[in-house]
N, C-alpha and C positions, 0 to 999 in steps of 0.2 A: 301332852294330849296323845291319847291313844289314837292310833287308825285303826278304822273299821273295816279296811278294805281287806278285800281275799286276795291273797298273793298264789301266783302261781306255783304249782310245786313240780319237782322231779323226782322219780323215783328210779333207783337202780337195782334190777333184779339178777338172781342169781341165774345161768344162763340155762338151766331145765326149766325155770318158770317161764323166760323170755320164750320157749319152744312150746309152753301151755298157750301163752297168751297168742303167739302167732298161729297156733293149730286151732284155738278157738275163734280167732279172727277169720280164717277161712272158712272152718265151718257155719258160723253164725253170718257170714258172708259182710262182714264190717267193714269200713273204709280206715280203720286207723286202730293201733293199739290202746290208744285211749279211750276210745268206745268200747273195745273190751273191757277196760278197767269200770269204766262208768257201770258198763251194764251189771258188770258182778256186784258191785258197790249197790246199786239199785236191787237187785235180788236177793244180798244177802240182807239187806234193810227190810225187804217186806217179809222175808223168812223169820226175822226175828220179831217184827209186827205178829205176824200169824202166830209164831209162840208164844207170843204175849197174851193174845187174845184167846188162843187156846186153854192156855193156862186159868185166864178169869173165868172162861166156858164152865171148866172143870168144878173151878171153888165154888159158884154158883150152883152148880147141879149138886155137889155134896151139900150143901146148905140146905136145898130144896128137899133133896132126900131125907134129910134129918127131919125136918119140919112135916115132912109127909109120913115119915113114920109115928110122929107123936100124934099127928092129927087122927090116925088110922087108930093106935092104940085108944085114945079117947072115944072115939067112933065105936070100937068093939066095946069098951064098956058100956055104953049107952044101948048097944044092941044087947048086952047081957041083962041089961035092968028091964028089957021089954019098953024101952022109951021111944024106941025108933020105927 
């Protein structure tokens, strides 16, 4: 039977990345290096979600533009027939 518990993890970072974590810890006034990593992960996840949402809006916008062009072309024909 598989366990569904979350295990603790430990990561080893190269020295230059540890320096970045420590610098961010001081700059952000966080209590631990772990908090720096947690915040970075949340920010990365939020950024990905925003990019997905932006792509969905762009796709919807393109579809609406296409429909609007078709509708305008149809209306232009009716104006030409003096029906509008």
